[in-house]
PyMOL Python script that loads the backbone (N, CA, C, O; Angstrom):
from pymol import cmd

cmd.read_pdbstr("""\
ATOM      1  N   MET A   1     -38.290  45.558 -22.363  1.00  0.00           N
ATOM      2  CA  MET A   1     -39.609  44.778 -22.582  1.00  0.00           C
ATOM      3  C   MET A   1     -39.113  43.388 -22.425  1.00  0.00           C
ATOM      4  O   MET A   1     -38.124  42.960 -23.021  1.00  0.00           O
ATOM      5  N   THR A   2     -39.799  42.737 -21.644  1.00  0.00           N
ATOM      6  CA  THR A   2     -39.438  41.215 -21.384  1.00  0.00           C
ATOM      7  C   THR A   2     -40.744  40.410 -21.857  1.00  0.00           C
ATOM      8  O   THR A   2     -40.562  39.267 -22.275  1.00  0.00           O
ATOM      9  N   ASP A   3     -41.869  40.854 -21.825  1.00  0.00           N
ATOM     10  CA  ASP A   3     -42.992  40.109 -22.231  1.00  0.00           C
ATOM     11  C   ASP A   3     -43.290  40.315 -23.667  1.00  0.00           C
ATOM     12  O   ASP A   3     -43.225  41.480 -24.057  1.00  0.00           O
ATOM     13  N   PRO A   4     -43.628  39.328 -24.589  1.00  0.00           N
ATOM     14  CA  PRO A   4     -44.007  39.520 -25.929  1.00  0.00           C
ATOM     15  C   PRO A   4     -45.526  40.187 -25.981  1.00  0.00           C
ATOM     16  O   PRO A   4     -46.341  40.105 -25.063  1.00  0.00           O
ATOM     17  N   VAL A   5     -45.705  40.766 -27.065  1.00  0.00           N
ATOM     18  CA  VAL A   5     -47.072  41.242 -27.362  1.00  0.00           C
ATOM     19  C   VAL A   5     -47.721  39.988 -28.141  1.00  0.00           C
ATOM     20  O   VAL A   5     -47.212  39.278 -29.009  1.00  0.00           O
ATOM     21  N   ILE A   6     -49.185  39.931 -27.475  1.00  0.00           N
ATOM     22  CA  ILE A   6     -49.919  38.804 -28.153  1.00  0.00           C
ATOM     23  C   ILE A   6     -50.574  39.495 -29.384  1.00  0.00           C
ATOM     24  O   ILE A   6     -51.325  40.471 -29.373  1.00  0.00           O
ATOM     25  N   PHE A   7     -50.071  38.690 -30.574  1.00  0.00           N
ATOM     26  CA  PHE A   7     -50.551  39.115 -31.700  1.00  0.00           C
ATOM     27  C   PHE A   7     -52.051  38.640 -32.051  1.00  0.00           C
ATOM     28  O   PHE A   7     -52.851  39.449 -32.521  1.00  0.00           O
ATOM     29  N   GLN A   8     -52.344  37.518 -31.847  1.00  0.00           N
ATOM     30  CA  GLN A   8     -53.661  37.040 -31.829  1.00  0.00           C
ATOM     31  C   GLN A   8     -53.771  35.781 -30.978  1.00  0.00           C
ATOM     32  O   GLN A   8     -52.763  35.139 -30.682  1.00  0.00           O
ATOM     33  N   LYS A   9     -55.057  35.407 -30.563  1.00  0.00           N
ATOM     34  CA  LYS A   9     -55.179  34.129 -29.617  1.00  0.00           C
ATOM     35  C   LYS A   9     -55.628  33.064 -30.290  1.00  0.00           C
ATOM     36  O   LYS A   9     -56.580  32.385 -29.905  1.00  0.00           O
ATOM     37  N   SER A  10     -54.855  32.814 -31.526  1.00  0.00           N
ATOM     38  CA  SER A  10     -55.191  31.607 -32.265  1.00  0.00           C
ATOM     39  C   SER A  10     -53.870  31.168 -33.079  1.00  0.00           C
ATOM     40  O   SER A  10     -52.987  32.009 -33.249  1.00  0.00           O
ATOM     41  N   PRO A  11     -53.751  30.093 -33.495  1.00  0.00           N
ATOM     42  CA  PRO A  11     -52.528  29.605 -34.358  1.00  0.00           C
ATOM     43  C   PRO A  11     -52.768  30.266 -35.825  1.00  0.00           C
ATOM     44  O   PRO A  11     -53.845  30.691 -36.243  1.00  0.00           O
ATOM     45  N   MET A  12     -51.555  30.256 -36.495  1.00  0.00           N
ATOM     46  CA  MET A  12     -51.442  30.737 -37.795  1.00  0.00           C
ATOM     47  C   MET A  12     -51.072  29.691 -38.650  1.00  0.00           C
ATOM     48  O   MET A  12     -49.916  29.288 -38.525  1.00  0.00           O
ATOM     49  N   PRO A  13     -51.895  29.078 -39.617  1.00  0.00           N
ATOM     50  CA  PRO A  13     -51.433  28.112 -40.534  1.00  0.00           C
ATOM     51  C   PRO A  13     -50.813  28.754 -41.627  1.00  0.00           C
ATOM     52  O   PRO A  13     -51.324  29.706 -42.215  1.00  0.00           O
ATOM     53  N   ILE A  14     -49.529  28.164 -41.961  1.00  0.00           N
ATOM     54  CA  ILE A  14     -48.736  28.687 -42.832  1.00  0.00           C
ATOM     55  C   ILE A  14     -48.025  27.426 -43.636  1.00  0.00           C
ATOM     56  O   ILE A  14     -47.408  26.548 -43.032  1.00  0.00           O
ATOM     57  N   GLU A  15     -48.179  27.444 -44.984  1.00  0.00           N
ATOM     58  CA  GLU A  15     -47.531  26.448 -45.879  1.00  0.00           C
ATOM     59  C   GLU A  15     -46.034  26.791 -45.808  1.00  0.00           C
ATOM     60  O   GLU A  15     -45.715  27.972 -45.943  1.00  0.00           O
ATOM     61  N   VAL A  16     -45.190  25.957 -45.629  1.00  0.00           N
ATOM     62  CA  VAL A  16     -43.672  26.194 -45.592  1.00  0.00           C
ATOM     63  C   VAL A  16     -43.155  25.097 -46.440  1.00  0.00           C
ATOM     64  O   VAL A  16     -43.770  24.037 -46.566  1.00  0.00           O
ATOM     65  N   GLU A  17     -41.897  25.376 -47.087  1.00  0.00           N
ATOM     66  CA  GLU A  17     -41.187  24.843 -47.925  1.00  0.00           C
ATOM     67  C   GLU A  17     -40.226  23.951 -47.448  1.00  0.00           C
ATOM     68  O   GLU A  17     -39.571  24.467 -46.542  1.00  0.00           O
ATOM     69  N   GLU A  18     -39.875  22.748 -47.727  1.00  0.00           N
ATOM     70  CA  GLU A  18     -38.694  21.985 -47.299  1.00  0.00           C
ATOM     71  C   GLU A  18     -37.401  22.517 -47.426  1.00  0.00           C
ATOM     72  O   GLU A  18     -37.131  23.045 -48.505  1.00  0.00           O
ATOM     73  N   GLY A  19     -36.568  22.488 -46.567  1.00  0.00           N
ATOM     74  CA  GLY A  19     -35.275  23.020 -46.682  1.00  0.00           C
ATOM     75  C   GLY A  19     -35.224  24.498 -46.526  1.00  0.00           C
ATOM     76  O   GLY A  19     -34.102  24.970 -46.339  1.00  0.00           O
ATOM     77  N   LYS A  20     -36.325  25.388 -46.574  1.00  0.00           N
ATOM     78  CA  LYS A  20     -36.271  26.869 -46.508  1.00  0.00           C
ATOM     79  C   LYS A  20     -36.260  27.207 -44.989  1.00  0.00           C
ATOM     80  O   LYS A  20     -37.040  26.629 -44.232  1.00  0.00           O
ATOM     81  N   THR A  21     -35.495  28.019 -44.598  1.00  0.00           N
ATOM     82  CA  THR A  21     -35.353  28.699 -43.115  1.00  0.00           C
ATOM     83  C   THR A  21     -36.252  29.768 -42.964  1.00  0.00           C
ATOM     84  O   THR A  21     -36.457  30.583 -43.863  1.00  0.00           O
ATOM     85  N   TYR A  22     -36.860  29.801 -41.740  1.00  0.00           N
ATOM     86  CA  TYR A  22     -37.919  30.881 -41.495  1.00  0.00           C
ATOM     87  C   TYR A  22     -37.458  31.412 -40.099  1.00  0.00           C
ATOM     88  O   TYR A  22     -36.838  30.712 -39.298  1.00  0.00           O
ATOM     89  N   PHE A  23     -37.824  32.742 -39.874  1.00  0.00           N
ATOM     90  CA  PHE A  23     -37.690  33.243 -38.496  1.00  0.00           C
ATOM     91  C   PHE A  23     -38.935  33.800 -37.931  1.00  0.00           C
ATOM     92  O   PHE A  23     -39.446  34.854 -38.309  1.00  0.00           O
ATOM     93  N   TRP A  24     -39.415  32.989 -36.955  1.00  0.00           N
ATOM     94  CA  TRP A  24     -40.549  33.143 -36.290  1.00  0.00           C
ATOM     95  C   TRP A  24     -40.511  34.439 -35.316  1.00  0.00           C
ATOM     96  O   TRP A  24     -39.613  34.473 -34.475  1.00  0.00           O
ATOM     97  N   CYS A  25     -41.374  35.430 -35.380  1.00  0.00           N
ATOM     98  CA  CYS A  25     -41.551  36.452 -34.591  1.00  0.00           C
ATOM     99  C   CYS A  25     -41.859  36.112 -33.040  1.00  0.00           C
ATOM    100  O   CYS A  25     -42.970  35.674 -32.745  1.00  0.00           O
ATOM    101  N   ALA A  26     -40.996  36.289 -32.176  1.00  0.00           N
ATOM    102  CA  ALA A  26     -41.250  35.948 -30.719  1.00  0.00           C
ATOM    103  C   ALA A  26     -41.768  37.070 -29.911  1.00  0.00           C
ATOM    104  O   ALA A  26     -42.511  36.880 -28.948  1.00  0.00           O
ATOM    105  N   CYS A  27     -41.356  38.311 -30.321  1.00  0.00           N
ATOM    106  CA  CYS A  27     -41.751  39.564 -29.810  1.00  0.00           C
ATOM    107  C   CYS A  27     -43.269  40.062 -29.932  1.00  0.00           C
ATOM    108  O   CYS A  27     -43.812  40.775 -29.088  1.00  0.00           O
ATOM    109  N   GLY A  28     -43.891  39.576 -31.125  1.00  0.00           N
ATOM    110  CA  GLY A  28     -45.187  40.037 -31.374  1.00  0.00           C
ATOM    111  C   GLY A  28     -45.154  41.360 -31.997  1.00  0.00           C
ATOM    112  O   GLY A  28     -46.239  41.863 -32.291  1.00  0.00           O
ATOM    113  N   LYS A  29     -44.184  41.935 -32.219  1.00  0.00           N
ATOM    114  CA  LYS A  29     -44.326  43.430 -32.794  1.00  0.00           C
ATOM    115  C   LYS A  29     -44.158  43.271 -34.522  1.00  0.00           C
ATOM    116  O   LYS A  29     -44.426  44.241 -35.232  1.00  0.00           O
ATOM    117  N   SER A  30     -43.752  42.132 -35.049  1.00  0.00           N
ATOM    118  CA  SER A  30     -43.531  42.313 -36.619  1.00  0.00           C
ATOM    119  C   SER A  30     -44.929  42.616 -37.204  1.00  0.00           C
ATOM    120  O   SER A  30     -45.996  42.244 -36.716  1.00  0.00           O
ATOM    121  N   ALA A  31     -44.758  43.354 -38.332  1.00  0.00           N
ATOM    122  CA  ALA A  31     -45.850  43.604 -39.252  1.00  0.00           C
ATOM    123  C   ALA A  31     -45.980  42.402 -40.077  1.00  0.00           C
ATOM    124  O   ALA A  31     -47.084  42.234 -40.594  1.00  0.00           O
ATOM    125  N   LYS A  32     -45.063  41.529 -40.301  1.00  0.00           N
ATOM    126  CA  LYS A  32     -45.150  40.532 -41.199  1.00  0.00           C
ATOM    127  C   LYS A  32     -45.367  39.065 -40.512  1.00  0.00           C
ATOM    128  O   LYS A  32     -44.881  38.010 -40.919  1.00  0.00           O
ATOM    129  N   GLN A  33     -46.146  39.233 -39.461  1.00  0.00           N
ATOM    130  CA  GLN A  33     -46.634  37.914 -38.514  1.00  0.00           C
ATOM    131  C   GLN A  33     -46.907  36.603 -39.472  1.00  0.00           C
ATOM    132  O   GLN A  33     -47.522  36.695 -40.535  1.00  0.00           O
ATOM    133  N   PRO A  34     -46.472  35.605 -39.056  1.00  0.00           N
ATOM    134  CA  PRO A  34     -45.781  35.231 -37.784  1.00  0.00           C
ATOM    135  C   PRO A  34     -44.456  35.296 -38.032  1.00  0.00           C
ATOM    136  O   PRO A  34     -43.803  34.789 -37.119  1.00  0.00           O
ATOM    137  N   PHE A  35     -43.703  35.801 -39.068  1.00  0.00           N
ATOM    138  CA  PHE A  35     -42.181  35.838 -39.190  1.00  0.00           C
ATOM    139  C   PHE A  35     -41.765  37.287 -38.777  1.00  0.00           C
ATOM    140  O   PHE A  35     -42.532  38.249 -38.821  1.00  0.00           O
ATOM    141  N   CYS A  36     -40.421  37.334 -38.358  1.00  0.00           N
ATOM    142  CA  CYS A  36     -39.769  38.403 -38.057  1.00  0.00           C
ATOM    143  C   CYS A  36     -39.534  39.530 -39.110  1.00  0.00           C
ATOM    144  O   CYS A  36     -39.356  39.158 -40.270  1.00  0.00           O
ATOM    145  N   ASP A  37     -39.517  40.590 -38.893  1.00  0.00           N
ATOM    146  CA  ASP A  37     -39.151  41.907 -39.849  1.00  0.00           C
ATOM    147  C   ASP A  37     -38.193  42.716 -39.028  1.00  0.00           C
ATOM    148  O   ASP A  37     -37.831  43.772 -39.546  1.00  0.00           O
ATOM    149  N   GLY A  38     -37.730  42.428 -37.883  1.00  0.00           N
ATOM    150  CA  GLY A  38     -36.569  43.107 -37.268  1.00  0.00           C
ATOM    151  C   GLY A  38     -37.270  44.135 -36.178  1.00  0.00           C
ATOM    152  O   GLY A  38     -36.583  44.962 -35.578  1.00  0.00           O
ATOM    153  N   SER A  39     -38.554  44.025 -35.993  1.00  0.00           N
ATOM    154  CA  SER A  39     -39.132  45.014 -34.827  1.00  0.00           C
ATOM    155  C   SER A  39     -38.681  44.598 -33.406  1.00  0.00           C
ATOM    156  O   SER A  39     -38.974  45.301 -32.439  1.00  0.00           O
ATOM    157  N   HIS A  40     -37.938  43.409 -33.272  1.00  0.00           N
ATOM    158  CA  HIS A  40     -37.704  43.155 -31.882  1.00  0.00           C
ATOM    159  C   HIS A  40     -36.377  43.898 -31.457  1.00  0.00           C
ATOM    160  O   HIS A  40     -35.998  43.720 -30.300  1.00  0.00           O
ATOM    161  N   LYS A  41     -35.757  44.583 -32.154  1.00  0.00           N
ATOM    162  CA  LYS A  41     -34.721  45.412 -31.795  1.00  0.00           C
ATOM    163  C   LYS A  41     -34.953  46.187 -30.458  1.00  0.00           C
ATOM    164  O   LYS A  41     -35.862  47.016 -30.442  1.00  0.00           O
ATOM    165  N   ASP A  42     -34.184  45.977 -29.311  1.00  0.00           N
ATOM    166  CA  ASP A  42     -34.443  46.731 -28.228  1.00  0.00           C
ATOM    167  C   ASP A  42     -35.597  46.090 -27.140  1.00  0.00           C
ATOM    168  O   ASP A  42     -35.999  46.560 -26.075  1.00  0.00           O
ATOM    169  N   THR A  43     -35.935  44.922 -27.790  1.00  0.00           N
ATOM    170  CA  THR A  43     -36.975  44.251 -26.765  1.00  0.00           C
ATOM    171  C   THR A  43     -36.517  43.285 -25.780  1.00  0.00           C
ATOM    172  O   THR A  43     -37.136  42.903 -24.786  1.00  0.00           O
ATOM    173  N   GLY A  44     -35.101  42.855 -26.260  1.00  0.00           N
ATOM    174  CA  GLY A  44     -34.765  41.666 -25.296  1.00  0.00           C
ATOM    175  C   GLY A  44     -35.159  40.346 -25.844  1.00  0.00           C
ATOM    176  O   GLY A  44     -34.811  39.346 -25.215  1.00  0.00           O
ATOM    177  N   ILE A  45     -35.796  40.227 -26.867  1.00  0.00           N
ATOM    178  CA  ILE A  45     -36.633  39.037 -27.557  1.00  0.00           C
ATOM    179  C   ILE A  45     -36.058  38.809 -28.830  1.00  0.00           C
ATOM    180  O   ILE A  45     -36.100  39.688 -29.690  1.00  0.00           O
ATOM    181  N   ALA A  46     -35.452  37.566 -29.055  1.00  0.00           N
ATOM    182  CA  ALA A  46     -34.953  37.116 -30.400  1.00  0.00           C
ATOM    183  C   ALA A  46     -35.996  36.236 -31.109  1.00  0.00           C
ATOM    184  O   ALA A  46     -36.839  35.526 -30.560  1.00  0.00           O
ATOM    185  N   PRO A  47     -35.797  36.403 -32.381  1.00  0.00           N
ATOM    186  CA  PRO A  47     -36.685  35.534 -33.347  1.00  0.00           C
ATOM    187  C   PRO A  47     -36.237  34.110 -33.015  1.00  0.00           C
ATOM    188  O   PRO A  47     -35.251  33.862 -32.322  1.00  0.00           O
ATOM    189  N   VAL A  48     -36.999  33.243 -33.536  1.00  0.00           N
ATOM    190  CA  VAL A  48     -36.663  31.679 -33.423  1.00  0.00           C
ATOM    191  C   VAL A  48     -36.537  31.257 -34.913  1.00  0.00           C
ATOM    192  O   VAL A  48     -37.337  31.513 -35.813  1.00  0.00           O
ATOM    193  N   LYS A  49     -35.378  30.561 -34.997  1.00  0.00           N
ATOM    194  CA  LYS A  49     -35.090  30.231 -36.345  1.00  0.00           C
ATOM    195  C   LYS A  49     -35.587  28.785 -36.606  1.00  0.00           C
ATOM    196  O   LYS A  49     -35.342  27.941 -35.744  1.00  0.00           O
ATOM    197  N   ILE A  50     -36.264  28.431 -37.720  1.00  0.00           N
ATOM    198  CA  ILE A  50     -36.753  27.190 -37.835  1.00  0.00           C
ATOM    199  C   ILE A  50     -36.584  26.744 -39.457  1.00  0.00           C
ATOM    200  O   ILE A  50     -36.988  27.457 -40.376  1.00  0.00           O
ATOM    201  N   THR A  51     -35.982  25.571 -39.629  1.00  0.00           N
ATOM    202  CA  THR A  51     -35.913  25.172 -41.257  1.00  0.00           C
ATOM    203  C   THR A  51     -36.790  24.040 -41.375  1.00  0.00           C
ATOM    204  O   THR A  51     -36.461  22.985 -40.834  1.00  0.00           O
ATOM    205  N   ALA A  52     -37.926  24.136 -42.051  1.00  0.00           N
ATOM    206  CA  ALA A  52     -38.902  23.140 -42.570  1.00  0.00           C
ATOM    207  C   ALA A  52     -38.202  21.874 -42.984  1.00  0.00           C
ATOM    208  O   ALA A  52     -37.318  21.804 -43.838  1.00  0.00           O
ATOM    209  N   ALA A  53     -38.716  20.857 -42.260  1.00  0.00           N
ATOM    210  CA  ALA A  53     -38.139  19.477 -42.702  1.00  0.00           C
ATOM    211  C   ALA A  53     -38.859  18.885 -44.130  1.00  0.00           C
ATOM    212  O   ALA A  53     -38.347  18.041 -44.865  1.00  0.00           O
ATOM    213  N   ALA A  54     -40.060  19.484 -44.314  1.00  0.00           N
ATOM    214  CA  ALA A  54     -40.991  19.010 -45.133  1.00  0.00           C
ATOM    215  C   ALA A  54     -41.951  20.089 -45.682  1.00  0.00           C
ATOM    216  O   ALA A  54     -42.309  20.979 -44.911  1.00  0.00           O
ATOM    217  N   THR A  55     -42.366  20.078 -46.882  1.00  0.00           N
ATOM    218  CA  THR A  55     -43.393  20.865 -47.355  1.00  0.00           C
ATOM    219  C   THR A  55     -44.584  20.482 -46.877  1.00  0.00           C
ATOM    220  O   THR A  55     -45.019  19.352 -47.098  1.00  0.00           O
ATOM    221  N   LYS A  56     -45.265  21.415 -46.143  1.00  0.00           N
ATOM    222  CA  LYS A  56     -46.404  21.107 -45.510  1.00  0.00           C
ATOM    223  C   LYS A  56     -47.025  22.452 -44.759  1.00  0.00           C
ATOM    224  O   LYS A  56     -46.423  23.524 -44.696  1.00  0.00           O
ATOM    225  N   LYS A  57     -48.301  22.203 -44.216  1.00  0.00           N
ATOM    226  CA  LYS A  57     -48.652  23.435 -43.320  1.00  0.00           C
ATOM    227  C   LYS A  57     -48.300  23.120 -42.024  1.00  0.00           C
ATOM    228  O   LYS A  57     -48.414  21.995 -41.537  1.00  0.00           O
ATOM    229  N   MET A  58     -47.808  24.251 -41.368  1.00  0.00           N
ATOM    230  CA  MET A  58     -47.529  24.425 -39.962  1.00  0.00           C
ATOM    231  C   MET A  58     -48.249  25.209 -39.265  1.00  0.00           C
ATOM    232  O   MET A  58     -48.620  26.177 -39.928  1.00  0.00           O
ATOM    233  N   PHE A  59     -48.657  25.206 -38.059  1.00  0.00           N
ATOM    234  CA  PHE A  59     -49.507  26.099 -37.285  1.00  0.00           C
ATOM    235  C   PHE A  59     -48.627  26.859 -36.293  1.00  0.00           C
ATOM    236  O   PHE A  59     -48.281  26.270 -35.269  1.00  0.00           O
ATOM    237  N   PHE A  60     -48.285  27.962 -36.484  1.00  0.00           N
ATOM    238  CA  PHE A  60     -47.418  28.919 -35.898  1.00  0.00           C
ATOM    239  C   PHE A  60     -48.122  29.593 -34.843  1.00  0.00           C
ATOM    240  O   PHE A  60     -49.209  30.110 -35.101  1.00  0.00           O
ATOM    241  N   CYS A  61     -47.563  29.662 -33.505  1.00  0.00           N
ATOM    242  CA  CYS A  61     -48.139  30.367 -32.430  1.00  0.00           C
ATOM    243  C   CYS A  61     -48.265  31.933 -32.722  1.00  0.00           C
ATOM    244  O   CYS A  61     -47.355  32.690 -33.060  1.00  0.00           O
ATOM    245  N   GLY A  62     -49.532  32.218 -32.523  1.00  0.00           N
ATOM    246  CA  GLY A  62     -49.804  33.777 -32.854  1.00  0.00           C
ATOM    247  C   GLY A  62     -49.874  34.477 -31.397  1.00  0.00           C
ATOM    248  O   GLY A  62     -49.742  35.698 -31.310  1.00  0.00           O
ATOM    249  N   CYS A  63     -50.073  33.716 -30.320  1.00  0.00           N
ATOM    250  CA  CYS A  63     -50.208  34.576 -29.037  1.00  0.00           C
ATOM    251  C   CYS A  63     -48.703  34.769 -28.317  1.00  0.00           C
ATOM    252  O   CYS A  63     -48.519  35.528 -27.366  1.00  0.00           O
ATOM    253  N   LYS A  64     -47.744  34.014 -28.890  1.00  0.00           N
ATOM    254  CA  LYS A  64     -46.255  34.007 -28.341  1.00  0.00           C
ATOM    255  C   LYS A  64     -46.136  33.598 -26.961  1.00  0.00           C
ATOM    256  O   LYS A  64     -45.272  34.038 -26.203  1.00  0.00           O
ATOM    257  N   ALA A  65     -47.114  32.656 -26.614  1.00  0.00           N
ATOM    258  CA  ALA A  65     -46.910  31.907 -25.240  1.00  0.00           C
ATOM    259  C   ALA A  65     -46.578  30.532 -25.384  1.00  0.00           C
ATOM    260  O   ALA A  65     -46.452  29.954 -24.304  1.00  0.00           O
ATOM    261  N   SER A  66     -46.360  29.678 -26.629  1.00  0.00           N
ATOM    262  CA  SER A  66     -46.271  28.626 -26.559  1.00  0.00           C
ATOM    263  C   SER A  66     -44.962  28.020 -26.130  1.00  0.00           C
ATOM    264  O   SER A  66     -43.894  28.545 -26.442  1.00  0.00           O
ATOM    265  N   ALA A  67     -45.050  26.735 -25.297  1.00  0.00           N
ATOM    266  CA  ALA A  67     -44.032  26.105 -24.667  1.00  0.00           C
ATOM    267  C   ALA A  67     -43.260  25.523 -25.968  1.00  0.00           C
ATOM    268  O   ALA A  67     -42.045  25.330 -25.926  1.00  0.00           O
ATOM    269  N   LYS A  68     -43.993  25.265 -27.071  1.00  0.00           N
ATOM    270  CA  LYS A  68     -43.219  24.638 -28.189  1.00  0.00           C
ATOM    271  C   LYS A  68     -42.977  25.539 -29.444  1.00  0.00           C
ATOM    272  O   LYS A  68     -42.892  25.082 -30.584  1.00  0.00           O
ATOM    273  N   ALA A  69     -42.871  26.913 -29.113  1.00  0.00           N
ATOM    274  CA  ALA A  69     -42.406  27.854 -29.861  1.00  0.00           C
ATOM    275  C   ALA A  69     -41.386  27.383 -31.080  1.00  0.00           C
ATOM    276  O   ALA A  69     -40.316  26.887 -30.729  1.00  0.00           O
ATOM    277  N   PRO A  70     -41.637  27.500 -32.343  1.00  0.00           N
ATOM    278  CA  PRO A  70     -42.523  28.502 -32.717  1.00  0.00           C
ATOM    279  C   PRO A  70     -43.892  28.150 -33.198  1.00  0.00           C
ATOM    280  O   PRO A  70     -44.588  28.881 -33.903  1.00  0.00           O
ATOM    281  N   LEU A  71     -44.248  26.852 -32.710  1.00  0.00           N
ATOM    282  CA  LEU A  71     -45.598  26.131 -33.168  1.00  0.00           C
ATOM    283  C   LEU A  71     -46.412  26.298 -31.750  1.00  0.00           C
ATOM    284  O   LEU A  71     -46.000  26.463 -30.602  1.00  0.00           O
ATOM    285  N   CYS A  72     -47.750  26.185 -32.305  1.00  0.00           N
ATOM    286  CA  CYS A  72     -48.657  26.472 -31.293  1.00  0.00           C
ATOM    287  C   CYS A  72     -48.899  25.225 -30.533  1.00  0.00           C
ATOM    288  O   CYS A  72     -48.946  24.112 -31.058  1.00  0.00           O
ATOM    289  N   ASP A  73     -49.078  25.508 -29.048  1.00  0.00           N
ATOM    290  CA  ASP A  73     -49.552  24.225 -28.212  1.00  0.00           C
ATOM    291  C   ASP A  73     -50.726  24.371 -27.664  1.00  0.00           C
ATOM    292  O   ASP A  73     -51.134  23.546 -26.847  1.00  0.00           O
ATOM    293  N   GLY A  74     -51.462  25.466 -28.036  1.00  0.00           N
ATOM    294  CA  GLY A  74     -52.791  25.741 -27.306  1.00  0.00           C
ATOM    295  C   GLY A  74     -52.919  26.462 -26.082  1.00  0.00           C
ATOM    296  O   GLY A  74     -53.885  26.446 -25.319  1.00  0.00           O
ATOM    297  N   SER A  75     -51.619  27.234 -25.946  1.00  0.00           N
ATOM    298  CA  SER A  75     -51.369  28.171 -24.872  1.00  0.00           C
ATOM    299  C   SER A  75     -52.470  29.154 -24.900  1.00  0.00           C
ATOM    300  O   SER A  75     -53.071  29.428 -23.862  1.00  0.00           O
ATOM    301  N   HIS A  76     -52.799  29.762 -26.155  1.00  0.00           N
ATOM    302  CA  HIS A  76     -53.722  30.756 -26.306  1.00  0.00           C
ATOM    303  C   HIS A  76     -55.130  30.568 -25.722  1.00  0.00           C
ATOM    304  O   HIS A  76     -55.876  31.521 -25.501  1.00  0.00           O
ATOM    305  N   SER A  77     -55.452  29.286 -25.484  1.00  0.00           N
ATOM    306  CA  SER A  77     -56.756  29.170 -24.917  1.00  0.00           C
ATOM    307  C   SER A  77     -56.963  29.629 -23.501  1.00  0.00           C
ATOM    308  O   SER A  77     -58.081  29.817 -23.022  1.00  0.00           O
ATOM    309  N   LYS A  78     -55.586  29.838 -22.713  1.00  0.00           N
ATOM    310  CA  LYS A  78     -55.672  30.040 -21.313  1.00  0.00           C
ATOM    311  C   LYS A  78     -55.304  31.481 -21.265  1.00  0.00           C
ATOM    312  O   LYS A  78     -55.177  31.943 -20.131  1.00  0.00           O
ATOM    313  N   LEU A  79     -55.118  32.241 -22.219  1.00  0.00           N
ATOM    314  CA  LEU A  79     -54.832  33.696 -22.174  1.00  0.00           C
ATOM    315  C   LEU A  79     -56.321  34.484 -21.804  1.00  0.00           C
ATOM    316  O   LEU A  79     -56.364  35.710 -21.706  1.00  0.00           O
TER     317      LEU A  79
END
""", "prot")
cmd.dss("prot")
cmd.show_as("cartoon", "prot")
cmd.util.cbc("prot")
cmd.orient("prot")
C-alpha cells in the first residue's frame, strides 16, 4: 500500500497537552483516529511523531493528504 486511506474529509480538533508526544496516523487505518494504533504495519506508511509545544486545540488532518501533516492545511477541500 502506498496511498493512505481517507478517514474523513475534514480536520479533527483535538486538545493536546504541552510536552506530551503524540503519533498521528498517516495511513488512515487506525481505529483511534487521528492517532496511531499500529494498523500501519505492512502499509509502508509510518505515523508522524509530534510533541505539543503548548496545551491547546490543534486541528489534525483527517484526509491524510495535508502537506503540513499532521496538521490540516485544507487539502480535504480538493478531494
